[in-house]
Structures are given as C-alpha cells and as structure tokens.
BADRENZA-958759 format. One line per 2 residues: number of its first residue (from 1); their letters; for each residue x, y, z of N, C-alpha, C, O. Coordinates in pm, 1 decimal. Layout:
BEGIN
NUM = A = X/Y/Z/X/Y/Z/X/Y/Z/X/Y/Z  ...
END
This chain:
BEGIN
1 = ME = 76.1/-102.4/-7.9/20.8/-6.2/28.7/93.0/136.7/0.6/200.7/156.8/56.7  56.6/203.1/-55.4/137.6/344.2/-72.5/130.0/459.8/0.9/40.6/540.0/-26.0
3 = KR = 217.3/485.1/99.1/182.5/579.2/190.8/227.4/734.7/181.0/344.5/772.3/186.0  114.2/818.5/166.2/143.5/956.6/105.4/90.7/1002.6/249.4/45.5/936.3/342.8
5 = CK = 117.6/1171.2/230.5/89.2/1229.8/332.6/-68.9/1279.0/310.9/-108.8/1317.4/201.0  -147.0/1273.6/419.6/-265.5/1355.1/340.4/-300.6/1494.9/352.0/-414.0/1539.5/334.7
7 = SC = -215.0/1550.7/377.1/-192.7/1702.5/345.8/-129.0/1769.9/226.4/-171.4/1863.3/158.3  -18.5/1701.3/217.4/28.1/1741.5/58.8/74.1/1610.0/-22.7/172.7/1627.5/-94.3
9 = GS = 20.1/1487.4/-22.4/41.0/1402.7/-109.7/177.7/1340.1/-136.8/205.6/1257.4/-223.6  264.9/1401.1/-36.6/439.8/1323.9/-65.6/427.3/1215.1/-34.9/361.4/1179.6/62.9
11 = DI = 504.0/1119.3/-132.3/554.0/985.8/-91.6/719.6/971.1/-26.1/766.9/863.8/11.3  781.1/1082.7/-23.1/927.8/1100.0/-19.1/948.8/1135.4/103.9/1038.1/1073.5/161.8
13 = WK = 884.5/1229.7/171.0/904.4/1259.9/343.5/830.9/1130.0/431.1/730.9/1068.5/394.0  881.4/1114.7/512.5/868.8/1036.6/640.1/703.3/1066.8/694.9/661.1/1182.4/696.8
15 = LV = 625.9/962.2/733.9/518.3/1007.0/779.2/533.4/993.7/925.8/575.3/885.3/966.3  500.7/1104.6/1029.3/539.7/1096.2/1149.7/409.4/1080.7/1245.6/425.5/1030.9/1357.1
17 = AK = 304.3/1114.9/1211.3/172.8/1114.3/1276.2/58.3/1144.1/1209.6/58.1/1212.2/1107.0  -48.3/1093.9/1264.6/-193.5/1104.6/1164.1/-181.2/1134.1/1028.0/-245.5/1218.4/965.3
19 = NE = -71.8/1039.7/976.2/-102.9/1035.6/834.4/-31.8/1141.6/744.2/-40.6/1151.0/621.8  54.7/1234.8/846.8/113.2/1312.3/788.0/274.7/1317.1/809.8/340.8/1262.2/897.9
21 = CK = 314.6/1394.1/709.3/487.6/1384.0/685.7/522.5/1483.3/778.8/468.9/1582.4/828.3  661.8/1406.6/788.6/766.1/1525.9/893.3/719.8/1678.0/850.4/691.6/1752.4/944.2
23 = RC = 712.1/1716.9/751.6/693.7/1885.7/716.9/541.5/1958.0/746.2/507.9/2070.9/782.1  468.9/1835.3/712.3/334.6/1877.8/714.3/271.7/1893.5/883.4/210.6/1987.3/934.6
25 = YP = 310.8/1774.5/935.5/277.8/1790.2/1056.2/279.5/1866.8/1187.8/196.0/1872.0/1278.1  419.1/1935.1/1170.6/423.7/2030.0/1241.0/373.8/2199.8/1218.8/375.2/2296.3/1295.1
27 = IT = 333.1/2182.9/1084.5/250.7/2328.9/1037.8/80.3/2284.2/1094.8/16.1/2362.3/1165.0  31.0/2163.0/1055.8/-87.6/2140.0/1100.2/-165.0/2152.2/1249.5/-280.2/2181.0/1282.0
29 = NK = -29.2/2111.7/1332.2/-18.7/2141.7/1473.7/-5.2/2289.0/1504.2/-46.2/2337.9/1609.4  53.3/2357.2/1409.1/58.5/2513.5/1462.4/-83.7/2561.5/1419.6/-142.0/2628.1/1505.1
31 = IK = -142.1/2542.0/1315.8/-230.8/2590.6/1277.8/-367.1/2511.5/1379.6/-484.8/2546.6/1371.5  -329.3/2431.2/1446.3/-434.3/2383.5/1549.6/-455.8/2469.7/1643.8/-563.7/2517.7/1678.7
33 = AI = -330.4/2492.5/1692.8/-288.6/2582.7/1799.3/-347.1/2716.1/1819.4/-397.0/2767.8/1919.4  -325.2/2767.3/1676.5/-384.7/2908.4/1635.7/-535.0/2922.8/1645.1/-595.4/3020.5/1689.3
35 = ES = -588.7/2805.3/1594.5/-734.5/2832.0/1580.3/-778.3/2788.1/1729.2/-900.7/2785.4/1715.8  -756.8/2758.0/1840.9/-780.1/2758.5/1948.7/-738.8/2875.1/2038.7/-773.8/2877.7/2156.7
37 = WE = -677.3/2954.9/1993.0/-663.4/3099.2/2063.3/-788.6/3155.9/2099.2/-872.6/3168.0/2009.9  -809.1/3184.0/2187.6/-907.8/3252.0/2278.8/-878.6/3423.9/2286.0/-771.3/3458.6/2335.3
39 = YR = -957.2/3511.5/2245.6/-897.6/3651.8/2274.9/-882.8/3703.5/2424.5/-805.3/3787.1/2471.1  -986.9/3623.2/2487.9/-1025.1/3659.9/2644.0/-932.7/3575.3/2709.6/-931.4/3589.1/2831.9
41 = KP = -845.2/3480.8/2656.4/-737.6/3380.0/2728.4/-621.6/3374.9/2694.5/-583.9/3281.7/2623.5  -546.7/3460.3/2730.8/-442.6/3474.8/2662.5/-319.4/3328.1/2695.1/-217.0/3298.2/2633.8
43 = ES = -383.0/3264.9/2811.5/-299.4/3123.4/2839.2/-307.9/3057.8/2703.6/-209.1/2993.5/2668.3  -396.8/3063.8/2634.2/-427.9/2990.3/2524.8/-369.8/3006.5/2423.1/-397.0/2935.3/2326.4
45 = WL = -272.7/3105.6/2415.6/-172.5/3147.0/2277.8/-79.0/3093.7/2299.2/11.6/3152.3/2358.5  -65.0/2948.9/2254.6/52.8/2881.0/2248.1/148.5/2945.7/2167.3/108.7/3001.2/2064.9
47 = KI = 279.7/2947.9/2199.5/410.7/3011.5/2147.4/369.3/2936.4/1995.4/305.2/2838.5/1957.3  454.8/3056.4/1932.2/455.3/2999.4/1778.0/576.5/3078.0/1721.3/568.2/3200.3/1709.8
49 = SG = 688.1/3011.5/1685.9/816.6/3030.8/1678.2/815.6/3145.8/1522.8/776.8/3132.2/1406.8  868.3/3235.2/1586.9/891.1/3338.4/1446.7/753.2/3454.7/1498.9/744.8/3571.0/1459.7
51 = FD = 702.9/3419.5/1548.0/593.8/3564.0/1583.9/587.2/3597.2/1727.3/579.2/3510.8/1814.7  591.6/3750.1/1754.7/595.5/3763.8/1908.8/439.7/3810.7/1953.4/394.8/3923.7/1934.4
53 = QT = 365.6/3696.6/2018.2/279.0/3716.4/2095.3/250.6/3812.0/2152.2/130.8/3837.9/2163.2  356.6/3907.1/2214.1/286.5/3995.3/2312.6/223.6/4092.1/2241.3/154.8/4169.8/2307.5
55 = VL = 229.9/4111.6/2098.1/173.1/4207.6/1996.8/-3.0/4203.7/2002.7/-85.3/4288.2/1967.6  -17.5/4081.9/2056.7/-175.9/4020.0/2031.2/-248.3/4103.4/2176.5/-366.4/4137.5/2170.3
57 = KS = -154.6/4134.6/2320.6/-214.5/4201.5/2443.4/-264.7/4326.9/2397.9/-338.0/4384.0/2478.6  -241.0/4392.7/2273.3/-232.5/4544.5/2247.8/-379.0/4538.7/2136.5/-429.6/4639.9/2088.0
59 = LN = -411.5/4445.4/2120.9/-525.8/4383.8/1984.0/-681.1/4415.8/2044.8/-716.1/4365.6/2151.6  -746.1/4479.8/1988.1/-906.2/4478.6/2019.4/-940.2/4328.4/1936.3/-864.8/4279.1/1852.3
61 = EN = -1050.1/4279.2/1973.7/-1096.8/4124.9/1927.4/-1102.8/4095.4/1770.9/-1076.8/3988.1/1716.4  -1156.3/4254.3/1690.8/-1164.2/4206.2/1562.5/-1024.2/4210.0/1511.4/-1004.0/4137.2/1414.3
63 = EF = -901.0/4294.3/1565.5/-784.1/4271.5/1508.7/-727.2/4154.5/1552.9/-664.4/4091.7/1467.6  -732.6/4108.4/1664.2/-685.9/3949.7/1715.5/-755.7/3842.0/1620.6/-702.2/3734.5/1593.4
65 = EK = -866.7/3877.3/1578.3/-926.5/3735.7/1478.4/-869.4/3764.4/1373.6/-832.5/3661.8/1316.5  -833.7/3892.6/1298.0/-756.0/3903.7/1186.7/-622.2/3850.6/1161.5/-575.3/3807.5/1056.1
67 = VK = -558.8/3863.4/1299.5/-391.2/3813.3/1315.6/-407.8/3649.8/1309.5/-338.0/3583.8/1232.6  -492.9/3597.0/1385.1/-491.1/3479.9/1385.1/-546.3/3397.3/1235.2/-510.6/3282.0/1211.3
69 = RE = -641.2/3479.3/1137.8/-682.2/3454.7/1021.7/-524.9/3432.7/938.6/-480.4/3328.3/891.1  -459.3/3575.2/941.0/-378.0/3564.7/849.7/-220.8/3469.4/893.6/-135.3/3426.1/816.2
71 = LI = -225.9/3461.8/1019.8/-124.8/3338.4/1055.7/-189.4/3213.3/1007.6/-102.7/3154.0/943.4  -259.9/3169.3/1007.5/-318.8/3051.8/942.7/-322.8/3035.5/788.6/-314.1/2926.5/732.1
73 = TQ = -336.6/3153.1/727.4/-318.6/3178.2/600.0/-180.7/3149.5/544.1/-148.3/3072.2/453.9  -99.6/3238.6/627.0/35.5/3162.1/588.3/59.5/3049.6/600.4/109.1/2992.0/503.6
75 = FE = 40.1/2994.0/693.2/89.1/2849.8/745.3/-4.1/2726.0/640.5/63.3/2629.5/604.4  -96.7/2728.5/612.0/-177.6/2695.2/511.7/-131.7/2722.0/373.7/-159.5/2631.5/295.1
77 = SR = -63.8/2830.9/320.7/-8.6/2840.4/227.0/143.6/2769.7/234.6/214.7/2791.6/136.5  176.4/2722.1/296.4/311.7/2624.8/304.2/293.3/2512.5/281.2/377.4/2443.3/223.9
79 = IY = 163.5/2463.1/326.0/107.5/2321.6/292.2/77.8/2322.7/139.9/118.5/2234.4/64.5  -4.5/2441.1/95.8/-41.3/2424.6/-33.7/71.7/2433.3/-152.7/47.7/2413.5/-271.8
81 = LY = 201.2/2467.2/-96.2/310.9/2468.0/-162.0/356.9/2330.0/-177.0/370.0/2287.2/-291.7  379.4/2265.3/-91.8/373.3/2119.6/-75.4/312.3/2060.5/-179.5/358.2/2032.9/-290.4
83 = KR = 169.2/2037.5/-119.7/80.7/1982.3/-214.3/101.3/2005.6/-379.2/94.5/1920.0/-467.4  130.5/2157.7/-393.1/125.7/2197.5/-510.3/245.4/2110.9/-615.1/242.2/2068.8/-730.7
85 = YF = 340.9/2111.7/-512.1/478.3/2049.9/-596.9/463.3/1890.6/-621.6/538.8/1835.3/-701.6  349.9/1807.4/-541.0/370.2/1659.7/-532.9/223.5/1629.6/-624.3/188.2/1516.7/-658.4
87 = TK = 161.9/1733.2/-649.3/9.0/1668.7/-707.8/-0.1/1733.2/-839.3/-25.9/1666.4/-939.4  23.1/1881.8/-845.0/-33.6/1947.0/-958.6/65.2/1970.4/-1085.6/184.7/1999.1/-1078.7
89 = SE = -28.3/1947.5/-1227.5/55.6/1992.9/-1325.9/105.5/2116.8/-1326.9/56.5/2183.3/-1235.5  189.8/2181.2/-1398.3/211.5/2314.6/-1436.0/198.9/2370.7/-1562.1/237.7/2300.9/-1655.8
91 = DS = 163.3/2457.2/-1581.3/148.5/2566.8/-1705.3/231.2/2655.0/-1718.6/333.0/2661.6/-1649.8  192.6/2756.1/-1831.1/280.9/2870.1/-1883.3/220.7/2958.7/-1792.9/303.3/3030.9/-1737.0
93 = MS = 122.0/2974.4/-1765.1/60.4/3083.4/-1652.8/126.7/3042.6/-1497.7/155.8/3130.2/-1416.3  141.1/2928.8/-1476.9/214.4/2924.7/-1344.3/335.6/2916.4/-1360.1/404.5/2904.6/-1258.8
95 = LE = 388.8/2919.2/-1468.7/557.5/2943.0/-1473.5/582.1/3127.1/-1439.3/654.8/3186.5/-1359.7  492.6/3168.7/-1532.2/487.2/3331.0/-1514.8/497.4/3378.1/-1393.1/594.7/3440.1/-1350.3
97 = IL = 383.2/3347.0/-1323.3/378.5/3375.4/-1185.9/490.2/3357.2/-1095.3/532.3/3442.9/-1017.6  549.0/3203.8/-1115.4/656.2/3170.2/-1007.2/805.4/3243.0/-1035.8/898.5/3247.4/-955.5
99 = LN = 803.1/3295.3/-1162.7/960.3/3367.9/-1217.8/897.7/3547.5/-1141.4/972.6/3630.4/-1089.7  768.8/3559.0/-1156.1/741.8/3670.1/-1085.6/742.8/3707.3/-929.8/767.1/3816.5/-878.5
101 = NF = 710.9/3590.2/-871.6/733.5/3540.2/-733.3/903.0/3552.5/-685.9/956.3/3596.5/-584.0  948.5/3501.1/-791.5/1098.6/3500.0/-746.4/1158.6/3654.5/-753.5/1206.4/3714.0/-656.9
103 = SQ = 1144.8/3712.5/-902.3/1153.7/3836.8/-878.1/1167.1/3940.9/-765.0/1253.2/4019.7/-725.8  1048.7/3906.5/-732.8/1000.0/3982.7/-584.1/1061.7/3957.9/-488.2/1095.0/4045.4/-408.4
105 = LL = 1093.1/3822.7/-473.3/1178.8/3759.8/-381.8/1332.8/3824.6/-353.2/1385.4/3851.3/-245.1  1385.3/3839.7/-491.7/1532.2/3876.1/-511.5/1543.3/4046.4/-533.1/1649.5/4102.3/-560.6
107 = SN = 1403.9/4121.9/-514.1/1426.4/4246.8/-520.9/1474.7/4325.0/-408.3/1462.1/4276.9/-295.7  1538.3/4460.7/-426.4/1625.2/4542.2/-321.6/1520.4/4640.4/-248.7/1520.1/4682.8/-133.2
109 = SD = 1414.9/4666.2/-375.8/1312.4/4808.4/-316.2/1177.2/4736.2/-349.4/1157.2/4621.8/-390.4  1103.2/4823.3/-323.6/966.2/4854.0/-361.2/947.7/4858.5/-494.5/857.0/4796.3/-549.8
111 = KD = 1034.4/4934.0/-557.5/1008.3/4965.0/-713.7/1054.1/4847.4/-786.5/1009.2/4829.4/-899.8  1135.0/4767.2/-738.1/1166.5/4640.7/-811.6/1095.0/4527.7/-827.1/1128.2/4431.2/-895.9
113 = RE = 984.9/4540.8/-755.4/870.4/4436.5/-719.6/793.3/4453.0/-779.7/689.8/4410.0/-728.8  775.3/4508.8/-898.7/683.1/4526.7/-1007.8/683.7/4374.7/-1085.7/779.3/4299.9/-1065.5
115 = WL = 581.1/4336.2/-1168.5/585.7/4232.4/-1216.6/685.4/4218.5/-1349.3/644.7/4256.7/-1459.0  804.3/4167.5/-1334.8/887.7/4171.1/-1422.0/866.8/4098.8/-1548.0/897.0/4154.3/-1653.7
117 = FH = 807.0/3953.7/-1546.6/755.2/3856.9/-1623.5/604.4/3918.1/-1683.1/557.8/3832.4/-1758.3  538.2/4005.3/-1676.5/392.6/4024.1/-1696.4/396.9/3966.4/-1826.0/484.6/4012.0/-1899.5
119 = GY = 318.2/3870.4/-1875.8/281.6/3866.5/-2038.2/374.8/3758.3/-2088.5/377.3/3722.0/-2206.1  457.5/3704.8/-1984.5/539.2/3613.0/-2008.8/467.1/3475.6/-2082.0/509.3/3413.6/-2179.6
121 = AD = 360.5/3453.4/-2012.0/302.1/3299.3/-2066.8/277.8/3296.3/-2181.8/302.6/3185.1/-2228.2  231.0/3382.9/-2270.9/245.7/3370.1/-2420.6/407.4/3320.2/-2491.9/421.2/3244.5/-2588.1
123 = II = 498.8/3375.8/-2426.6/653.1/3370.0/-2489.7/641.7/3222.6/-2457.0/631.7/3132.5/-2540.3  644.4/3209.3/-2327.1/644.2/3064.0/-2248.4/582.7/2956.2/-2327.3/641.9/2848.8/-2337.9
125 = DK = 465.4/2976.5/-2385.1/407.8/2860.5/-2474.0/478.9/2831.1/-2576.8/523.6/2721.4/-2610.6  491.5/2967.6/-2643.3/592.5/2957.9/-2790.9/726.6/2878.5/-2791.3/758.5/2808.1/-2887.1
127 = EL = 805.6/2893.2/-2677.0/916.0/2835.2/-2648.2/923.3/2725.6/-2604.1/1006.1/2653.8/-2660.2  849.4/2668.3/-2496.3/859.3/2558.7/-2429.4/747.3/2474.7/-2438.2/632.7/2519.4/-2437.4
129 = DN = 781.1/2324.4/-2448.6/624.8/2238.7/-2454.4/620.5/2247.4/-2290.7/677.7/2319.4/-2208.9  523.7/2137.9/-2281.0/418.0/2092.7/-2142.7/540.5/2053.2/-2028.6/567.4/2092.2/-1915.0
131 = KS = 597.3/1956.0/-2121.6/716.1/1900.7/-2022.2/806.0/1990.0/-1969.6/797.3/2034.3/-1855.0  899.6/2020.9/-2055.2/962.4/2175.7/-2011.1/923.3/2286.7/-1894.6/996.0/2340.2/-1810.9
133 = IN = 781.4/2301.8/-1920.0/747.7/2380.5/-1827.9/714.9/2370.3/-1716.1/717.1/2455.7/-1627.5  669.3/2223.5/-1711.6/639.4/2140.3/-1556.9/778.7/2141.0/-1497.9/792.4/2177.3/-1381.0
135 = FI = 878.3/2105.1/-1566.9/995.9/2045.6/-1499.7/1061.4/2188.9/-1427.3/1117.6/2192.0/-1317.9  1040.1/2295.8/-1511.5/1087.6/2431.3/-1438.6/1018.5/2481.4/-1339.8/1066.1/2531.0/-1237.7
137 = CK = 911.5/2470.8/-1365.3/786.1/2486.6/-1232.3/815.7/2400.2/-1108.8/811.3/2447.8/-995.4  848.0/2263.0/-1135.7/882.7/2194.4/-1031.2/1011.6/2223.2/-966.2/1013.8/2214.4/-843.4
139 = QL = 1122.2/2256.9/-1030.0/1239.5/2313.9/-960.4/1228.9/2432.6/-886.8/1271.7/2453.8/-773.3  1178.2/2495.8/-949.3/1138.0/2644.0/-875.3/1070.0/2627.2/-745.7/1110.5/2670.8/-638.0
141 = LW = 938.0/2543.9/-772.1/896.7/2523.6/-632.2/985.9/2428.3/-553.9/987.2/2449.1/-432.5  1045.5/2348.3/-589.7/1121.7/2295.3/-498.3/1254.7/2396.5/-413.6/1287.3/2383.1/-295.7
143 = IL = 1304.2/2479.0/-496.1/1355.3/2610.3/-390.7/1309.8/2664.4/-327.2/1364.6/2721.3/-232.8  1161.9/2668.8/-360.7/1038.8/2775.4/-252.9/1058.6/2693.0/-137.5/1120.5/2743.7/-43.9
145 = IN = 1004.9/2539.0/-123.6/998.7/2449.4/-47.0/1129.7/2438.7/66.8/1120.0/2437.9/189.5  1246.6/2431.3/-11.5/1360.6/2406.6/60.2/1415.4/2528.0/148.4/1497.9/2526.9/239.7
147 = RR = 1331.3/2650.1/82.6/1393.8/2787.2/178.7/1317.4/2771.7/286.7/1209.7/2712.6/295.2  1393.0/2841.2/389.0/1371.2/2856.7/521.4/1253.6/2928.6/516.0/1258.4/3031.4/448.4
149 = FK = 1119.4/2893.4/584.9/1006.0/2946.1/618.7/1001.6/3056.5/733.9/1030.1/3037.7/852.2  956.4/3185.7/669.4/966.2/3249.2/805.9/807.7/3329.4/789.2/756.8/3334.4/677.2
151 = LD = 745.3/3382.7/894.7/661.1/3430.2/896.3/657.9/3579.3/807.3/765.8/3638.3/801.8  547.7/3638.2/742.5/565.1/3758.2/704.2/507.9/3853.8/816.6/387.9/3875.8/832.2
153 = NV = 610.6/3907.8/893.2/522.1/3987.6/1007.4/463.6/4128.4/907.5/377.3/4188.2/971.8  481.6/4174.1/810.6/441.6/4294.6/730.5/326.8/4224.3/676.7/251.3/4306.5/624.8
155 = RI = 294.6/4137.8/670.1/141.6/4091.7/601.5/50.6/4074.4/719.6/-71.6/4087.5/712.5  138.9/4034.3/864.3/45.4/4038.4/999.7/12.1/4193.2/1004.8/-106.6/4218.3/983.7
157 = HQ = 98.0/4306.0/1029.8/69.6/4381.9/1042.3/-28.8/4493.1/969.4/-91.4/4586.6/1019.3  -16.3/4436.6/798.6/-141.5/4476.2/730.5/-269.8/4421.9/774.4/-378.7/4479.4/772.5
159 = AI = -243.9/4308.0/812.8/-393.5/4247.9/827.5/-456.6/4341.0/961.7/-575.5/4371.2/972.3  -377.0/4368.4/1034.1/-450.5/4440.9/1148.5/-478.7/4571.3/1125.0/-533.9/4625.0/1221.0
161 = SS = -454.5/4663.5/1001.5/-485.6/4776.7/934.7/-579.3/4773.6/885.3/-653.4/4871.8/889.0  -617.2/4647.6/812.5/-689.1/4638.8/709.9/-858.8/4646.9/783.3/-957.9/4641.1/710.5
END
C-alpha cells in the first residue's frame, strides 16, 4: 500500500503522525494551536516561533481575529506549496507567476517589486513544451520548499490595519 501524506500528497517524506509527513505535521499542529486561541484567554496563546505574541495583548478582538486568520493563511500556504509540488501539473501561467514571485523575492526595493515577467505566459507557450514548463516549475517550487520558512510580519501588521 502506498503511503502518502494526507495534507500534501508526498510519498518521499517520512510519515510521522496522523498520516502526515514530517513537513506538514508540525504546520498543521501550529494551525490547530492558533485556531484554539481565545481573545480573552491569553493562556491559550501557545507560542508560535517567529511570531511575537506580546503584540496580541494590544489588539481589540476584531484585530486579534484578523491576526489569527493571517497566521493560519500563511501556514496553509506553506502546505499548499508542498501539495502543489507533489500533485499539480504546471502550465505557462504558473511559470510566469513563479518567475514573478522569484523576482520579487530577490528585489532590493519596492520599485523592483513590479511584475517583471508580466505577459510572459504567451512567450513561454511558444518557446517551451508542457513537459519543460512543468519541469522548470517543479524546480522553482523545490527551491521555495527548501527555503527557510519565515512568517511575514509585514502581512500580519497589514492585516491588523485592514
């Protein structure tokens, strides 16, 4: 019987608990911990590495819920990245988006954060076959997967003010 992670579909990472691999299991535990946070019960705010829980004390209940949603979204997006690598077939638009994401990751200023590869899907379709597109996307995704995951505190603060 083939053993795959129930969250991401991986069959290369060891399953550690609840049919989840060594990468997904800690993330789903963090999501469950965040979901259990209660505004009026600071003792329920289990520590999440990379996030300063003291900021929660200064928030109203609505802002608190926004922060919870943003944290959960960031962790879920990590699992989605794994799932996408293991299960999704990629296309030229996916490659265009990945190239733009990489250009934004590597940029030094907000001015450089524009979509450098906007409109490249048509060029990619003309120059590469589907097998090549899928291969390049998988390699770019693998780089993202193996990059150290850090919470985006800017997005957390933007969620508070939205």
